[in-house]
C-alpha positions in Angstrom: -21.2 1.2 -1.6 -19.7 1.9 -5.1 -18.9 -0.8 -7.6 -15.2 -0.6 -6.8 -15.9 -0.8 -3.1 -18.0 -4.0 -3.7 -15.2 -5.5 -5.8 -12.6 -4.8 -3.0 -14.9 -6.2 -0.4 -15.4 -9.4 -2.5 -11.7 -9.8 -2.9 -11.2 -9.6 0.8 -14.3 -11.7 1.6 -16.3 -9.7 4.0 -19.8 -8.5 4.8 -21.1 -5.5 2.9 -22.4 -2.5 4.8 -24.9 -0.6 2.7 -28.4 0.5 3.7 -29.4 -0.1 0.0 -29.0 -3.9 0.5 -31.7 -5.7 2.5 -30.1 -8.7 4.1 -32.4 -11.7 4.5 -35.0 -10.2 2.2 -35.5 -13.6 0.5 -34.1 -17.1 0.2 -33.3 -17.3 -3.5 -30.9 -14.3 -4.0 -33.4 -12.1 -5.8 -32.5 -9.1 -3.6 -28.8 -9.8 -4.0 -29.3 -9.9 -7.8 -31.2 -6.6 -7.7 -28.6 -4.9 -5.6 -25.6 -6.1 -7.8 -27.4 -5.2 -11.0 -28.1 -1.7 -9.6 -24.4 -1.2 -9.1 -23.6 -2.2 -12.7 -22.7 -5.9 -12.4 -24.1 -8.5 -14.8 -25.7 -11.3 -12.8 -25.7 -14.7 -14.4 -27.6 -16.6 -11.7 -29.3 -16.4 -8.4 -30.6 -19.4 -6.4 -31.5 -20.9 -3.1 -28.6 -23.1 -1.7 -30.9 -24.7 1.0 -29.3 -22.5 3.7 -29.3 -19.1 2.1 -29.6 -17.5 -1.3 -26.7 -16.4 -3.6 -26.4 -14.2 -6.7 -23.4 -14.7 -8.9 -21.9 -12.2 -11.4 -20.1 -12.8 -14.7 -16.8 -11.6 -12.9 -17.1 -14.3 -10.2 -18.5 -12.2 -7.3 -20.9 -14.1 -5.1 -23.3 -12.2 -2.8 -25.2 -14.1 -0.1 -28.5 -13.1 1.3 -26.8 -12.5 4.7 -24.6 -9.9 3.1 -21.3 -11.9 2.8 -19.6 -11.1 -0.4 -16.6 -13.0 -2.0 -15.0 -13.6 -5.3 -14.3 -17.1 -6.5 -11.3 -17.6 -8.6 
């Protein structure tokens, strides 16, 4: 997926489909962080929520370890 495709997916709230992202690779969002940074996003935080991991970008995109991506307003 391109950066623009990721942004569109996040605005719609959907699961990403990209073989370069490994779903369930960890519990603290490290893989989500790596993936987003590889696409040019600046990640401010990744952490374990207790159920899954999440990486959060400066523009408000949240990527879960299960591949769900959304944008918080």
